[in-house]
N, C-alpha and C positions, 0 to 999 in steps of 0.2 A: 033182800031189796037195797039194804045200805052198800052193799057193793056196787050195784050200778051207780047210785049216787054219787058214789065217790070216783068213780069211772068217768062219770059225765062231768063232775067237777075239775078232774085233771083234764079231760078233751077241752072244755071252756075256758081253763086257765091257759092251756097251751095256746089255742086260737086267739086269746085276746093278747097274749106275749108276741104272736106272729105278726099282729096288725101292727107293733109299734116297730120304731125304725131300728132299735138295737136287735129285736127279734128277727126281722127280714135280713138284716147283716148277717146274724148268726146261723139263720137258716141257708143262706146263699154258700157261707164260709163251711158249714158242714158236708152240702152237697158238692163244692168244691174239693173238699177231703176225701169225700168217698169216691168221687170221679179219678183222684190221683192215685187212691189206695187200688181200685178197681183197674187203672191202666199198669201200674206197677205189677200187680198178680196177673195179667195179661200177658206183658211183654217177658216176664220171669218165665211163665209157662211154655210160651213160644220158644224162648232161647233153651230152657230143659229140653224141651221135644226134639230141637232140631241137634243138640248135643248128644243126644242118644242114639242117633244114626250114625 
């Protein structure tokens, strides 16, 4: 049961952090970074697929 309490504690700590202005800003920053990374992967995959032909 200790593991579940620890996980619940992490969940509530992250949830409380995301309700702060800095937490919201950080989360948006992480989402933007993930979108940029995904875009670069998609574009580079497309370029590699086109160049193989």
